[in-house]
C-alpha positions as CSV (number, residue, x, y, z in Angstrom):
1,M,249.2,195.8,84.2
2,K,247.6,196.0,81.0
3,V,246.8,194.2,78.1
4,L,245.3,194.7,74.9
5,A,243.3,191.7,73.1
6,V,242.0,191.9,69.9
7,D,239.7,189.8,67.7
8,L,239.9,191.1,64.0
9,G,237.3,189.9,61.5
10,G,236.5,190.7,58.1
11,T,233.0,191.9,59.6
12,K,233.1,192.9,62.8
13,T,236.2,193.6,64.9
14,L,236.2,193.5,68.8
15,L,239.0,195.0,71.2
16,Q,239.4,194.7,74.9
17,V,241.9,196.3,77.3
18,V,242.0,194.0,80.4
19,E,243.8,194.9,83.7
20,L,245.8,192.7,85.5
21,G,246.9,193.3,89.6
22,G,243.2,191.9,91.5
23,E,242.5,188.0,91.9
24,W,240.8,188.3,88.7
25,P,241.8,190.2,85.2
26,M,239.5,193.0,85.3
27,V,238.1,194.1,81.5
28,T,238.2,197.9,81.6
29,C,237.1,198.8,78.2
30,E,235.7,196.8,75.2
31,R,234.4,197.9,71.8
32,R,232.6,196.9,68.5
33,Y,233.5,198.0,65.1
34,A,232.0,197.3,61.8
35,S,235.8,196.3,60.2
36,A,234.9,197.7,56.9
37,E,234.3,201.2,57.6
38,F,238.0,201.8,58.2
39,E,240.5,201.8,55.2
40,S,242.8,199.6,57.4
41,F,243.2,198.3,61.0
42,E,245.7,200.9,61.8
43,A,243.1,203.2,61.8
44,L,240.5,201.1,63.5
45,L,243.7,200.6,66.1
46,D,244.2,204.2,66.3
47,H,240.4,205.2,66.7
48,F,240.2,202.5,69.5
49,V,243.2,204.2,71.3
50,E,242.0,207.9,71.4
51,R,238.8,206.6,73.1
52,S,240.4,204.2,75.5
53,D,242.7,204.3,78.6
54,T,245.7,202.3,77.2
55,T,248.0,203.7,78.8
56,G,250.4,201.0,80.5
57,L,249.9,198.2,77.8
58,Q,252.4,195.4,78.7
59,A,251.1,193.0,75.8
60,A,248.6,192.2,72.9
61,C,247.4,189.5,71.3
62,I,245.5,190.4,67.9
63,A,243.5,187.3,66.3
64,V,243.0,187.4,62.7
65,A,241.0,185.8,60.8
66,G,243.5,184.7,57.9
67,P,246.5,183.0,57.7
68,V,249.7,183.9,59.9
69,T,253.1,183.4,59.1
70,A,256.4,184.4,61.3
71,R,259.0,186.2,59.7
72,E,262.2,186.8,61.1
73,G,261.0,187.3,64.7
74,R,257.6,188.6,63.8
75,Q,254.0,187.8,62.7
76,V,252.8,189.0,59.6
77,A,249.0,188.1,58.7
78,N,246.8,188.9,55.9
79,V,242.8,189.2,56.4
80,T,241.3,187.2,54.3
81,N,238.3,189.1,53.8
82,L,240.0,192.8,53.6
83,P,242.8,194.1,52.3
84,W,244.7,194.4,55.0
85,T,248.3,193.1,56.1
86,L,249.0,193.3,59.6
87,D,252.6,193.2,61.1
88,S,253.3,192.2,64.6
89,G,256.5,194.3,65.1
90,A,255.1,197.5,63.2
91,L,251.7,197.3,65.6
92,G,253.8,196.5,68.7
93,E,255.6,200.1,68.0
94,R,252.6,201.7,67.3
95,L,251.4,200.8,70.8
96,G,254.1,200.5,72.7
97,V,254.4,197.4,73.3
98,A,257.4,194.9,73.2
99,R,255.1,192.0,73.1
100,C,252.9,191.8,70.7
101,R,251.7,188.9,68.8
102,L,249.5,187.8,65.9
103,V,247.2,184.5,66.1
104,N,244.9,182.8,63.5
105,D,241.5,183.4,64.8
106,F,240.3,180.0,65.3
107,V,243.7,179.2,67.5
108,A,242.4,182.1,69.8
109,A,239.0,180.7,70.1
110,A,240.6,176.8,71.0
111,Y,242.3,179.0,73.4
112,G,239.3,180.8,74.8
113,V,237.3,177.5,75.3
114,D,238.5,177.3,78.9
115,E,237.2,180.7,79.4
116,V,233.8,180.5,78.7
117,D,231.4,180.3,81.5
118,A,229.4,176.7,81.6
119,G,226.2,178.7,81.0
120,H,227.5,179.1,77.4
121,L,228.5,175.5,77.1
122,V,225.7,173.3,75.2
123,V,226.4,170.0,76.4
124,L,225.1,167.3,73.4
125,Q,226.9,164.3,75.2
126,A,228.2,163.8,78.7
127,G,230.5,161.4,77.9
128,E,233.0,160.2,80.0
129,P,236.0,163.2,79.7
130,E,239.8,161.4,80.5
131,P,241.5,163.8,82.8
132,G,244.6,165.3,80.9
133,G,243.3,164.4,77.7
134,S,243.6,165.9,74.5
135,R,240.6,168.2,73.2
136,A,239.8,169.2,69.8
137,V,237.6,172.3,68.3
138,V,236.1,172.3,65.5
139,G,234.3,175.1,63.8
140,A,232.1,175.9,60.8
141,G,231.5,179.7,60.1
142,T,232.9,181.7,57.1
143,G,235.9,178.8,56.7
144,L,236.0,175.4,59.0
145,G,238.5,175.6,61.8
146,H,239.9,172.8,63.7
147,A,242.4,173.0,66.7
148,I,244.0,170.5,69.5
149,L,244.1,171.3,72.8
150,M,247.0,169.8,75.0
151,G,247.3,170.2,79.0
152,R,245.5,172.8,81.3
153,G,245.5,175.9,82.6
154,E,249.1,177.3,82.1
155,Q,250.5,174.6,80.4
156,L,248.0,174.7,77.9
157,R,249.0,174.2,74.0
158,C,247.3,174.8,70.9
159,L,248.4,172.6,67.7
160,P,246.7,174.6,65.1
161,S,245.5,172.2,62.0
162,E,243.9,172.6,58.0
163,A,241.6,170.1,58.5
164,G,239.3,172.0,56.7
165,H,240.9,171.4,53.3
166,V,241.1,167.4,53.3
167,A,239.2,166.0,50.6
168,F,235.0,165.7,51.3
169,A,234.3,161.8,51.6
170,P,230.8,161.3,50.9
171,L,229.3,158.4,53.4
172,D,226.1,157.9,51.6
173,D,224.1,157.9,47.8
174,E,222.9,161.1,49.0
175,Q,226.4,163.0,49.6
176,R,227.6,161.4,46.3
177,E,225.1,163.0,44.5
178,L,226.0,166.4,46.3
179,W,229.9,165.3,45.6
180,E,229.4,165.1,42.3
181,F,227.3,168.5,42.0
182,L,230.2,170.2,43.5
183,R,233.0,168.2,41.7
184,A,231.4,169.5,38.3
185,D,231.6,173.2,39.8
186,L,234.9,173.2,41.9
187,G,236.8,170.0,41.2
188,R,238.2,169.0,44.1
189,V,235.5,169.0,46.8
190,S,237.3,169.9,50.3
191,C,235.5,169.7,53.7
192,E,235.3,173.6,53.8
193,H,233.2,173.7,50.7
194,V,230.5,171.7,52.4
195,L,230.8,172.9,56.1
196,S,230.7,176.8,56.2
197,G,228.3,179.2,55.4
198,P,229.2,179.3,51.7
199,G,229.1,175.5,51.9
200,L,225.6,175.7,53.4
201,A,224.5,177.6,50.1
202,R,226.0,175.3,47.7
203,I,223.8,172.2,49.4
204,Y,221.0,174.4,49.2
205,R,221.3,175.2,45.1
206,F,221.9,171.2,45.3
207,F,218.8,170.5,46.3
208,E,217.1,173.6,44.0
209,S,218.7,171.8,41.2
210,Q,216.9,168.7,41.9
211,E,213.6,170.7,41.3
212,S,212.7,170.9,37.9
213,G,211.7,174.2,36.8
214,R,212.7,176.0,39.8
215,E,214.6,179.1,39.4
216,P,218.2,179.2,41.6
217,T,217.1,181.8,44.7
218,T,219.3,184.9,44.5
219,W,221.2,185.7,47.7
220,P,222.4,189.2,48.8
221,G,226.3,187.3,49.7
222,P,227.5,184.1,51.3
223,N,226.6,185.1,54.6
224,A,223.0,186.1,54.1
225,A,222.6,183.0,52.2
226,A,223.4,181.4,54.9
227,E,221.4,183.0,57.7
228,G,218.4,183.1,55.4
229,I,218.6,179.4,54.5
230,T,219.0,178.8,58.4
231,T,216.0,180.9,59.1
232,R,213.6,179.5,56.6
233,A,214.6,175.8,58.0
234,L,214.6,176.5,61.5
235,N,210.3,178.0,60.8
236,G,209.7,175.3,58.2
237,S,209.0,178.1,55.8
238,D,210.7,176.1,53.0
239,P,211.6,172.7,52.6
240,V,214.2,173.0,50.7
241,A,216.1,174.8,53.6
242,V,214.7,172.2,55.8
243,R,216.4,169.2,53.7
244,A,219.9,171.3,53.3
245,L,220.3,172.1,56.9
246,S,219.3,168.5,57.5
247,L,222.3,167.6,55.4
248,F,224.5,169.9,56.2
249,G,223.6,168.8,59.9
250,R,224.6,164.9,59.1
251,I,227.9,165.9,57.6
252,Y,228.9,168.4,60.4
253,G,228.5,165.7,63.1
254,A,230.2,163.1,60.8
255,H,233.2,165.6,60.2
256,A,233.5,166.2,64.0
257,G,233.6,162.7,64.9
258,H,236.5,162.2,62.0
259,F,238.4,164.9,63.7
260,A,237.6,163.5,67.0
261,L,239.3,160.4,66.1
262,A,242.5,161.5,64.3
263,S,242.9,163.9,67.4
264,L,241.8,161.4,69.9
265,A,240.1,163.9,72.0
266,T,239.4,162.1,75.1
267,G,239.0,165.1,77.0
268,G,236.1,166.2,75.0
269,V,235.2,167.7,71.6
270,F,233.7,171.4,71.3
271,I,231.7,172.8,68.2
272,A,232.9,176.3,68.1
273,G,232.6,179.0,65.0
274,G,229.5,180.8,64.2
275,I,226.9,178.5,62.7
276,A,226.7,176.0,65.6
277,P,225.0,178.5,67.8
278,C,222.2,179.0,65.5
279,I,221.3,175.6,64.6
280,V,222.3,174.2,68.1
281,E,218.4,172.9,69.0
282,T,218.8,170.8,65.9
283,M,222.0,169.3,66.7
284,H,220.6,166.9,69.3
285,G,219.3,165.0,66.1
286,G,221.1,164.0,62.9
287,F,224.7,165.7,64.1
288,L,224.7,164.0,66.9
289,E,224.3,160.5,65.6
290,A,226.2,161.5,62.5
291,F,229.3,162.1,65.2
292,R,228.6,158.7,67.1
293,E,228.5,156.7,63.9
294,Q,232.3,155.9,63.5
295,G,232.2,152.3,62.3
296,P,234.3,150.0,65.1
297,M,235.3,153.3,67.1
298,S,231.5,154.0,67.2
299,A,231.9,152.9,70.8
300,L,234.8,155.0,71.6
301,V,233.2,158.2,70.0
302,A,230.1,157.6,71.9
303,R,232.4,158.1,75.1
304,L,233.7,161.6,74.1
305,P,232.4,164.5,76.0
306,L,230.5,166.9,73.2
307,A,229.6,170.3,73.2
308,V,228.6,173.7,71.3
309,V,230.1,176.8,72.3
310,N,227.5,179.2,72.7
311,E,229.8,182.0,73.3
312,R,230.2,184.4,70.4
313,R,233.7,186.0,72.1
314,V,235.7,182.9,72.3
315,G,238.0,184.3,69.9
316,L,238.8,187.5,72.1
317,L,238.3,185.6,75.4
318,G,241.2,183.1,73.9
319,A,243.8,186.5,72.8
320,A,243.1,187.8,76.2
321,R,244.3,185.3,77.9
322,L,247.3,184.3,75.3
323,A,248.3,188.6,76.0
324,I,248.1,187.8,80.1
325,R,250.0,184.7,79.8
326,D,252.9,186.7,77.7
327,A,252.7,189.5,80.2
328,R,253.0,187.4,83.4
329,H,255.6,185.9,81.8
330,H,257.6,188.8,81.0
331,A,256.8,189.9,84.8
332,A,258.2,186.4,86.1
């Protein structure tokens, strides 16, 4: 029995074939593609199938960086940064599987948390985990994802969230000035406008604007800006980048604490997404302090386990978990 797992993003796509039957699922094939090199997901999928043993597939799960909607018993998804539309029904027919599902990429990442080796979890706060307690997953990357995990094992369920689009609420004078700066350009300022790769670039621009006579830095693109700012901040070569990353970390920590309270994550809080693994060495400072500063609930938040997921394949692991569950349910 085999399943196919896919983590489809605007920049890269990971595909994995997992074979069941032994004591543990075994990965028989895994490939990475640059998404933009293909005109469609179907073309990318065909390229993979032609070079991989996919005979006997029982289920497939495709995690998509974009919104997924249900339509007449199937799922349809639009990839946020590519002109691609996916249909689970059509893809199931193409693969010859009856159980093909599409999920949002952050939902897949949440399901993948339990599949991550302990060595890929960086503990920021050990806390006092409550057995069976809900868990919060937050991740800043291209956007800002959220999910709540309930239960364990085969009973695990993921509650998706769009908390990244709630309004950004400044907590001090500096953050208020940032909000005013962004509001002049964006109107309503959401948390994702601040806590994301493009958000880090906006914070950098905010600090640049305070330096008289300084020309704004030109970056090749939002991802390049975030990478460049992070590199400059970590090596200390750019004071503006240092200030930007410091403020980003404090806002990120406070927001993670807010979501932990909203979900009452007594089972733990997990920081996923593409940015945290790059700045994890800084997160024991301002991020952790802001996470804990939750007014009358500070003592409660100080007891919540908090860890960074330092595994970039977590979405693929989650997609594989869902595909395996679908295959086993069908076999039962």
